[in-house]
C-alpha positions, 0 to 999 in steps of 0.5 A: 500500500502506498502513501496515498492509499494509507492517507485515504484509508486513514481519512475514511476511518477518521470519518467513521467509514469501514465499508463501501456499499454501492447500489448495483443499478447506480454502479451499472448506470454510472460506469462503462463496460471497461470500468465494470470489467475492472471493478469485477476484476477488483472484486475477484482480487479482493475475494482471492486475498480474503481466501488466502487468510481462510476468510470467507467471501463477504456476503451482505444484504443491504436494505434501503429502508425506503424500499417497499420490502424493508419493513418485511425484512425488518420484521423477519430479522426481529422475529428470528433474532429477538432484537428490535431494530 
C-alpha cells in the first residue's frame, strides 16, 4: 500500500467509514463496460486475498429502508433474532 492509499484509508476511518456499499443499478448506470470489467476484476482480487487468510467471501444484504420490502425484512430479522431494530 502506498502513501496515498494509507492517507485515504486513514481519512475514511477518521470519518467513521469501514465499508463501501454501492447500489448495483447506480454502479451499472454510472460506469462503462471497461470500468465494470475492472471493478469485477477488483472484486475477484479482493475475494482471492480474503481466501488466502481462510476468510470467507463477504456476503451482505443491504436494505434501503425506503424500499417497499424493508419493513418485511425488518420484521423477519426481529422475529428470528429477538432484537428490535
